A tleap script that builds the chain and sets N, CA, C and O, in Angstrom:
source leaprc.protein.ff14SB
mol = sequence {
  NMET LEU HIE GLU PRO ALA ALA GLN CYS GLY
  PRO ASP ALA SER ALA GLU TYR LYS GLN ARG
  ILE GLY VAL TRP MET PHE LEU LEU TYR ALA
  ALA ILE TYR ALA ALA PHE VAL ALA ILE ASN
  LEU LEU LYS PRO LEU TRP MET GLU LYS THR
  VAL LEU PHE GLY LEU ASN LEU ALA VAL VAL
  PHE GLY PHE GLY LEU ILE VAL PHE ALA LEU
  ILE GLU ALA LEU ILE TYR ASN HIE MET CYS
  GLY THR HIE GLU ALA ASP ASN LYS GLY GLY
  CLYS
}
set mol.1.N position { -23.601 -18.386 -42.269 }
set mol.1.CA position { -22.608 -18.991 -41.030 }
set mol.1.C position { -21.736 -19.108 -42.621 }
set mol.1.O position { -21.855 -19.698 -43.694 }
set mol.2.N position { -21.015 -18.338 -42.093 }
set mol.2.CA position { -19.153 -18.410 -42.931 }
set mol.2.C position { -18.741 -19.688 -42.749 }
set mol.2.O position { -19.472 -20.298 -41.969 }
set mol.3.N position { -17.800 -20.339 -43.203 }
set mol.3.CA position { -16.899 -21.800 -42.765 }
set mol.3.C position { -15.641 -20.953 -43.640 }
set mol.3.O position { -15.704 -20.793 -44.858 }
set mol.4.N position { -14.585 -20.486 -42.851 }
set mol.4.CA position { -13.208 -20.266 -43.914 }
set mol.4.C position { -12.502 -21.193 -43.410 }
set mol.4.O position { -13.011 -22.037 -42.672 }
set mol.5.N position { -11.038 -21.192 -43.764 }
set mol.5.CA position { -9.511 -22.200 -43.463 }
set mol.5.C position { -9.830 -21.196 -42.398 }
set mol.5.O position { -10.167 -20.020 -42.535 }
set mol.6.N position { -9.578 -22.218 -40.822 }
set mol.6.CA position { -8.553 -21.852 -40.690 }
set mol.6.C position { -7.482 -20.956 -39.973 }
set mol.6.O position { -6.677 -21.823 -39.633 }
set mol.7.N position { -7.012 -19.868 -39.569 }
set mol.7.CA position { -6.046 -19.018 -39.435 }
set mol.7.C position { -4.403 -20.104 -39.184 }
set mol.7.O position { -4.297 -20.925 -38.273 }
set mol.8.N position { -3.476 -19.861 -40.062 }
set mol.8.CA position { -2.281 -20.536 -40.346 }
set mol.8.C position { -1.771 -19.629 -39.017 }
set mol.8.O position { -2.308 -18.565 -38.710 }
set mol.9.N position { -0.618 -20.244 -38.264 }
set mol.9.CA position { -0.531 -19.361 -37.321 }
set mol.9.C position { 0.907 -20.997 -37.140 }
set mol.9.O position { 0.741 -22.217 -37.126 }
set mol.10.N position { 2.279 -20.037 -37.029 }
set mol.10.CA position { 3.665 -20.543 -36.847 }
set mol.10.C position { 3.556 -20.188 -34.959 }
set mol.10.O position { 2.525 -19.830 -34.390 }
set mol.11.N position { 5.016 -20.431 -34.242 }
set mol.11.CA position { 5.513 -21.288 -33.317 }
set mol.11.C position { 5.442 -19.215 -32.406 }
set mol.11.O position { 6.092 -18.190 -32.610 }
set mol.12.N position { 4.378 -19.554 -31.527 }
set mol.12.CA position { 5.014 -18.384 -30.526 }
set mol.12.C position { 6.428 -17.638 -30.316 }
set mol.12.O position { 7.261 -18.318 -29.717 }
set mol.13.N position { 6.578 -17.154 -30.465 }
set mol.13.CA position { 7.222 -15.761 -30.247 }
set mol.13.C position { 7.721 -16.149 -28.886 }
set mol.13.O position { 8.463 -16.978 -28.359 }
set mol.14.N position { 7.121 -15.366 -28.648 }
set mol.14.CA position { 6.660 -15.148 -26.751 }
set mol.14.C position { 6.345 -16.199 -26.065 }
set mol.14.O position { 5.922 -16.019 -24.923 }
set mol.15.N position { 6.489 -17.736 -26.654 }
set mol.15.CA position { 6.304 -18.633 -24.938 }
set mol.15.C position { 6.898 -18.611 -24.382 }
set mol.15.O position { 6.412 -19.125 -23.375 }
set mol.16.N position { 8.317 -18.204 -24.109 }
set mol.16.CA position { 8.134 -18.540 -23.370 }
set mol.16.C position { 8.626 -17.279 -22.162 }
set mol.16.O position { 8.608 -17.612 -20.977 }
set mol.17.N position { 9.060 -15.822 -22.545 }
set mol.17.CA position { 7.892 -15.542 -21.493 }
set mol.17.C position { 6.732 -15.804 -21.305 }
set mol.17.O position { 6.320 -14.863 -20.626 }
set mol.18.N position { 5.844 -16.560 -21.489 }
set mol.18.CA position { 5.100 -16.446 -21.660 }
set mol.18.C position { 4.518 -17.034 -20.105 }
set mol.18.O position { 3.696 -16.780 -19.223 }
set mol.19.N position { 5.559 -17.969 -20.476 }
set mol.19.CA position { 5.858 -20.121 -19.405 }
set mol.19.C position { 6.424 -19.024 -18.167 }
set mol.19.O position { 5.619 -18.921 -17.242 }
set mol.20.N position { 7.519 -18.306 -18.040 }
set mol.20.CA position { 7.671 -17.832 -17.194 }
set mol.20.C position { 7.575 -16.623 -15.983 }
set mol.20.O position { 8.021 -16.520 -14.841 }
set mol.21.N position { 6.642 -15.668 -16.987 }
set mol.21.CA position { 6.056 -14.720 -16.174 }
set mol.21.C position { 4.747 -15.695 -15.321 }
set mol.21.O position { 4.518 -15.323 -14.170 }
set mol.22.N position { 3.677 -17.244 -16.006 }
set mol.22.CA position { 3.274 -17.387 -15.605 }
set mol.22.C position { 3.379 -18.272 -14.327 }
set mol.22.O position { 2.557 -18.517 -13.443 }
set mol.23.N position { 5.139 -18.815 -14.599 }
set mol.23.CA position { 5.072 -19.972 -14.013 }
set mol.23.C position { 5.329 -18.550 -12.441 }
set mol.23.O position { 4.989 -18.863 -11.300 }
set mol.24.N position { 5.727 -17.628 -12.642 }
set mol.24.CA position { 6.176 -16.856 -11.305 }
set mol.24.C position { 4.815 -15.809 -10.693 }
set mol.24.O position { 4.945 -15.095 -9.698 }
set mol.25.N position { 3.737 -15.887 -11.383 }
set mol.25.CA position { 2.716 -15.690 -10.908 }
set mol.25.C position { 1.726 -17.201 -10.220 }
set mol.25.O position { 0.638 -17.125 -9.650 }
set mol.26.N position { 2.397 -18.275 -10.460 }
set mol.26.CA position { 1.115 -20.022 -10.558 }
set mol.26.C position { 2.244 -19.228 -8.784 }
set mol.26.O position { 1.501 -19.071 -7.814 }
set mol.27.N position { 3.605 -18.879 -8.554 }
set mol.27.CA position { 4.247 -19.477 -6.912 }
set mol.27.C position { 3.863 -18.618 -6.119 }
set mol.27.O position { 3.914 -18.885 -4.919 }
set mol.28.N position { 3.287 -17.128 -6.631 }
set mol.28.CA position { 2.759 -15.708 -5.152 }
set mol.28.C position { 1.359 -16.239 -5.389 }
set mol.28.O position { 0.742 -15.871 -4.390 }
set mol.29.N position { 0.769 -16.713 -5.946 }
set mol.29.CA position { -0.387 -17.532 -6.204 }
set mol.29.C position { -0.612 -18.672 -3.891 }
set mol.29.O position { -0.963 -18.669 -2.710 }
set mol.30.N position { 0.406 -19.745 -5.872 }
set mol.30.CA position { 0.569 -20.995 -4.832 }
set mol.30.C position { 1.300 -20.234 -3.194 }
set mol.30.O position { 0.609 -20.886 -2.411 }
set mol.31.N position { 1.908 -19.621 -2.565 }
set mol.31.CA position { 2.245 -19.314 -1.921 }
set mol.31.C position { 1.402 -18.410 -0.328 }
set mol.31.O position { 1.437 -18.696 0.869 }
set mol.32.N position { 0.549 -16.993 -1.288 }
set mol.32.CA position { -0.198 -16.701 -0.084 }
set mol.32.C position { -1.897 -17.890 -0.224 }
set mol.32.O position { -2.557 -17.777 0.809 }
set mol.33.N position { -2.439 -18.705 -1.090 }
set mol.33.CA position { -2.542 -19.461 -1.035 }
set mol.33.C position { -2.218 -20.752 0.480 }
set mol.33.O position { -3.066 -20.984 1.342 }
set mol.34.N position { -1.410 -21.126 0.454 }
set mol.34.CA position { -0.785 -21.767 1.375 }
set mol.34.C position { -0.617 -21.358 2.694 }
set mol.34.O position { -0.293 -22.018 3.682 }
set mol.35.N position { -0.867 -20.250 2.580 }
set mol.35.CA position { -0.900 -19.531 4.213 }
set mol.35.C position { -2.019 -19.504 4.317 }
set mol.35.O position { -2.361 -20.167 5.296 }
set mol.36.N position { -2.849 -19.056 3.791 }
set mol.36.CA position { -4.222 -19.138 4.142 }
set mol.36.C position { -4.529 -21.306 4.756 }
set mol.36.O position { -4.341 -21.800 5.867 }
set mol.37.N position { -4.874 -21.781 3.845 }
set mol.37.CA position { -4.113 -22.463 4.258 }
set mol.37.C position { -3.813 -23.212 5.866 }
set mol.37.O position { -4.579 -23.864 6.575 }
set mol.38.N position { -2.872 -22.947 6.003 }
set mol.38.CA position { -2.339 -22.872 6.940 }
set mol.38.C position { -2.539 -22.294 8.398 }
set mol.38.O position { -2.076 -22.717 9.457 }
set mol.39.N position { -3.680 -20.785 8.062 }
set mol.39.CA position { -3.803 -20.122 9.252 }
set mol.39.C position { -4.840 -21.154 10.089 }
set mol.39.O position { -4.993 -21.402 11.285 }
set mol.40.N position { -5.695 -21.796 8.407 }
set mol.40.CA position { -6.834 -22.945 8.681 }
set mol.40.C position { -6.375 -24.266 9.111 }
set mol.40.O position { -7.039 -25.179 9.603 }
set mol.41.N position { -5.567 -24.232 8.937 }
set mol.41.CA position { -4.497 -25.264 9.621 }
set mol.41.C position { -3.771 -25.297 11.215 }
set mol.41.O position { -3.916 -26.222 12.015 }
set mol.42.N position { -2.906 -23.961 11.462 }
set mol.42.CA position { -2.721 -24.057 12.885 }
set mol.42.C position { -3.664 -23.199 13.637 }
set mol.42.O position { -4.237 -23.486 14.688 }
set mol.43.N position { -3.732 -22.283 13.062 }
set mol.43.CA position { -4.688 -21.423 13.294 }
set mol.43.C position { -5.517 -21.109 13.303 }
set mol.43.O position { -5.692 -19.894 13.208 }
set mol.44.N position { -7.115 -22.419 13.481 }
set mol.44.CA position { -7.920 -22.201 12.911 }
set mol.44.C position { -9.297 -21.291 13.030 }
set mol.44.O position { -10.262 -21.229 12.268 }
set mol.45.N position { -8.868 -20.230 14.963 }
set mol.45.CA position { -10.249 -19.959 15.295 }
set mol.45.C position { -9.392 -18.026 14.662 }
set mol.45.O position { -9.902 -16.907 14.611 }
set mol.46.N position { -7.894 -18.562 14.294 }
set mol.46.CA position { -8.298 -16.869 13.239 }
set mol.46.C position { -8.691 -16.741 12.874 }
set mol.46.O position { -8.985 -15.548 12.947 }
set mol.47.N position { -9.438 -17.483 11.869 }
set mol.47.CA position { -10.244 -17.547 11.028 }
set mol.47.C position { -12.162 -17.238 10.962 }
set mol.47.O position { -13.085 -17.217 10.147 }
set mol.48.N position { -11.850 -17.018 12.649 }
set mol.48.CA position { -13.572 -16.603 13.286 }
set mol.48.C position { -13.290 -15.237 14.018 }
set mol.48.O position { -13.915 -14.822 14.994 }
set mol.49.N position { -11.960 -14.438 13.212 }
set mol.49.CA position { -12.306 -12.626 13.769 }
set mol.49.C position { -12.701 -12.319 13.027 }
set mol.49.O position { -12.610 -12.678 11.854 }
set mol.50.N position { -13.540 -11.178 13.739 }
set mol.50.CA position { -14.333 -9.860 12.283 }
set mol.50.C position { -12.931 -9.220 11.951 }
set mol.50.O position { -12.154 -8.851 12.832 }
set mol.51.N position { -12.750 -9.149 10.974 }
set mol.51.CA position { -11.698 -7.836 9.921 }
set mol.51.C position { -12.314 -7.298 9.890 }
set mol.51.O position { -12.412 -6.776 11.001 }
set mol.52.N position { -13.630 -6.606 8.655 }
set mol.52.CA position { -13.112 -5.875 8.267 }
set mol.52.C position { -15.037 -6.415 7.514 }
set mol.52.O position { -15.415 -7.493 7.057 }
set mol.53.N position { -15.919 -4.856 7.742 }
set mol.53.CA position { -17.804 -4.753 7.717 }
set mol.53.C position { -17.920 -5.909 8.432 }
set mol.53.O position { -18.682 -6.720 7.905 }
set mol.54.N position { -17.601 -6.131 9.086 }
set mol.54.CA position { -18.311 -7.233 9.950 }
set mol.54.C position { -18.573 -8.526 9.031 }
set mol.54.O position { -19.580 -9.072 8.582 }
set mol.55.N position { -17.021 -8.784 8.955 }
set mol.55.CA position { -16.855 -9.828 7.576 }
set mol.55.C position { -16.063 -10.740 8.861 }
set mol.55.O position { -15.562 -10.049 9.748 }
set mol.56.N position { -15.957 -11.986 8.966 }
set mol.56.CA position { -14.501 -12.598 9.539 }
set mol.56.C position { -13.837 -12.781 8.400 }
set mol.56.O position { -14.423 -12.958 7.331 }
set mol.57.N position { -12.473 -12.752 8.530 }
set mol.57.CA position { -11.555 -13.588 8.470 }
set mol.57.C position { -10.853 -14.859 7.293 }
set mol.57.O position { -9.712 -15.150 6.935 }
set mol.58.N position { -12.244 -15.365 6.974 }
set mol.58.CA position { -12.152 -16.406 6.332 }
set mol.58.C position { -12.721 -15.854 4.988 }
set mol.58.O position { -12.337 -15.651 3.837 }
set mol.59.N position { -13.524 -15.758 5.534 }
set mol.59.CA position { -15.162 -14.726 3.597 }
set mol.59.C position { -14.431 -13.651 3.630 }
set mol.59.O position { -14.911 -12.934 2.752 }
set mol.60.N position { -13.607 -13.139 4.089 }
set mol.60.CA position { -12.170 -11.179 3.415 }
set mol.60.C position { -10.993 -12.519 2.814 }
set mol.60.O position { -10.718 -12.467 1.615 }
set mol.61.N position { -10.518 -13.357 3.435 }
set mol.61.CA position { -9.246 -14.095 2.409 }
set mol.61.C position { -9.889 -14.762 1.542 }
set mol.61.O position { -10.346 -14.214 0.538 }
set mol.62.N position { -9.977 -15.569 1.694 }
set mol.62.CA position { -11.427 -16.224 0.454 }
set mol.62.C position { -12.033 -15.234 -1.243 }
set mol.62.O position { -11.994 -15.431 -2.458 }
set mol.63.N position { -12.410 -14.436 -0.529 }
set mol.63.CA position { -12.978 -12.952 -1.705 }
set mol.63.C position { -11.758 -12.876 -2.353 }
set mol.63.O position { -11.609 -13.347 -3.480 }
set mol.64.N position { -10.486 -12.082 -1.474 }
set mol.64.CA position { -8.925 -11.736 -1.186 }
set mol.64.C position { -8.582 -12.608 -2.420 }
set mol.64.O position { -8.463 -12.037 -3.504 }
set mol.65.N position { -8.363 -14.366 -2.310 }
set mol.65.CA position { -7.809 -14.814 -3.144 }
set mol.65.C position { -8.554 -14.558 -4.393 }
set mol.65.O position { -8.091 -14.033 -5.405 }
set mol.66.N position { -10.063 -15.093 -4.168 }
set mol.66.CA position { -10.520 -14.363 -5.754 }
set mol.66.C position { -9.741 -13.113 -6.750 }
set mol.66.O position { -8.846 -12.937 -7.577 }
set mol.67.N position { -10.679 -12.517 -6.078 }
set mol.67.CA position { -9.485 -10.987 -6.137 }
set mol.67.C position { -8.922 -10.974 -7.095 }
set mol.67.O position { -9.161 -10.986 -8.302 }
set mol.68.N position { -7.784 -10.938 -6.194 }
set mol.68.CA position { -5.845 -11.943 -6.159 }
set mol.68.C position { -5.998 -12.400 -7.967 }
set mol.68.O position { -5.877 -11.762 -9.012 }
set mol.69.N position { -6.273 -13.626 -7.676 }
set mol.69.CA position { -6.356 -14.016 -8.315 }
set mol.69.C position { -7.467 -13.306 -9.793 }
set mol.69.O position { -6.453 -12.609 -9.833 }
set mol.70.N position { -8.165 -12.970 -10.607 }
set mol.70.CA position { -8.578 -12.356 -10.989 }
set mol.70.C position { -7.553 -11.273 -11.732 }
set mol.70.O position { -7.350 -11.168 -12.942 }
set mol.71.N position { -6.959 -10.488 -10.626 }
set mol.71.CA position { -6.121 -9.195 -10.711 }
set mol.71.C position { -4.672 -9.900 -11.228 }
set mol.71.O position { -3.681 -9.266 -11.592 }
set mol.72.N position { -4.760 -10.916 -11.187 }
set mol.72.CA position { -3.373 -11.414 -11.433 }
set mol.72.C position { -3.131 -11.888 -13.079 }
set mol.72.O position { -2.071 -11.815 -13.702 }
set mol.73.N position { -5.145 -12.658 -13.828 }
set mol.73.CA position { -4.897 -12.861 -15.399 }
set mol.73.C position { -4.499 -11.562 -15.880 }
set mol.73.O position { -3.739 -11.419 -16.838 }
set mol.74.N position { -5.354 -9.964 -14.774 }
set mol.74.CA position { -5.482 -8.454 -15.129 }
set mol.74.C position { -3.951 -8.514 -15.932 }
set mol.74.O position { -3.594 -8.233 -17.076 }
set mol.75.N position { -3.253 -9.030 -14.716 }
set mol.75.CA position { -1.838 -8.158 -15.202 }
set mol.75.C position { -1.139 -9.759 -16.501 }
set mol.75.O position { -0.314 -9.704 -17.413 }
set mol.76.N position { -1.589 -10.417 -16.203 }
set mol.76.CA position { -0.698 -11.908 -16.918 }
set mol.76.C position { -0.962 -11.188 -18.821 }
set mol.76.O position { -0.380 -11.107 -19.902 }
set mol.77.N position { -1.862 -10.936 -18.343 }
set mol.77.CA position { -3.480 -10.557 -20.206 }
set mol.77.C position { -2.038 -9.177 -20.123 }
set mol.77.O position { -0.983 -9.792 -20.282 }
set mol.78.N position { -1.921 -8.564 -20.048 }
set mol.78.CA position { -1.912 -6.968 -20.312 }
set mol.78.C position { 0.408 -7.202 -20.420 }
set mol.78.O position { 0.970 -6.645 -21.362 }
set mol.79.N position { 1.128 -7.878 -19.555 }
set mol.79.CA position { 1.933 -7.889 -19.675 }
set mol.79.C position { 2.564 -8.853 -21.103 }
set mol.79.O position { 3.512 -8.396 -21.742 }
set mol.80.N position { 2.022 -9.994 -21.434 }
set mol.80.CA position { 1.428 -10.935 -22.359 }
set mol.80.C position { 1.675 -10.275 -23.679 }
set mol.80.O position { 2.466 -10.672 -24.536 }
set mol.81.N position { 0.730 -8.981 -23.755 }
set mol.81.CA position { 0.064 -8.683 -24.260 }
set mol.81.C position { 1.223 -8.093 -25.673 }
set mol.81.O position { 1.689 -8.373 -26.778 }
set mol.82.N position { 1.166 -6.733 -24.167 }
set mol.82.CA position { 2.633 -5.589 -24.644 }
set mol.82.C position { 3.775 -6.480 -24.893 }
set mol.82.O position { 4.839 -6.012 -25.300 }
set mol.83.N position { 3.592 -7.961 -24.634 }
set mol.83.CA position { 5.318 -8.740 -25.033 }
set mol.83.C position { 5.042 -9.183 -26.373 }
set mol.83.O position { 5.916 -9.794 -26.988 }
set mol.84.N position { 3.925 -8.944 -26.892 }
set mol.84.CA position { 3.786 -9.898 -28.253 }
set mol.84.C position { 4.280 -8.549 -29.131 }
set mol.84.O position { 5.433 -8.308 -29.490 }
set mol.85.N position { 2.922 -7.637 -29.405 }
set mol.85.CA position { 3.084 -6.444 -29.575 }
set mol.85.C position { 4.588 -5.687 -29.944 }
set mol.85.O position { 5.072 -5.404 -31.040 }
set mol.86.N position { 4.864 -5.580 -29.212 }
set mol.86.CA position { 6.983 -4.906 -29.130 }
set mol.86.C position { 7.815 -6.115 -29.983 }
set mol.86.O position { 8.406 -5.701 -30.981 }
set mol.87.N position { 7.949 -7.930 -29.620 }
set mol.87.CA position { 8.336 -8.531 -30.462 }
set mol.87.C position { 8.211 -8.042 -32.258 }
set mol.87.O position { 9.076 -7.446 -32.899 }
set mol.88.N position { 6.807 -8.535 -32.771 }
set mol.88.CA position { 5.887 -7.841 -33.431 }
set mol.88.C position { 6.338 -6.398 -33.885 }
set mol.88.O position { 5.679 -5.918 -34.807 }
set mol.89.N position { 6.790 -6.064 -33.659 }
set mol.89.CA position { 7.581 -4.362 -34.289 }
set mol.89.C position { 8.061 -4.259 -34.438 }
set mol.89.O position { 8.142 -3.344 -35.258 }
set mol.90.N position { 9.192 -4.830 -34.067 }
set mol.90.CA position { 10.543 -5.208 -33.733 }
set mol.90.C position { 11.396 -5.974 -34.801 }
set mol.90.O position { 12.603 -5.798 -34.966 }
set mol.91.N position { 10.468 -7.008 -35.634 }
set mol.91.CA position { 10.545 -7.416 -36.649 }
set mol.91.C position { 10.857 -6.973 -38.072 }
set mol.91.O position { 10.836 -7.792 -38.992 }
savepdb mol mol.pdb
quit
């Protein structure tokens, strides 16, 4: 096993961009999650309705939230990677 010195890194030129994108994605996810919570609070019987492939709204919405979070993570990674590559090419 090799024990090499840690790679040196400076300030992240893309940090502000990453933060801005991350905050907007978080707010979008939080709004969708708030809708899920609001339905459970205000109209809980809606969650019992079968909506897709014999599954009720609670299951479909719950799995939808998980899938949406994974898709957001992939989009975030792609956008940040593209931004970093563009910044390095411009220097």
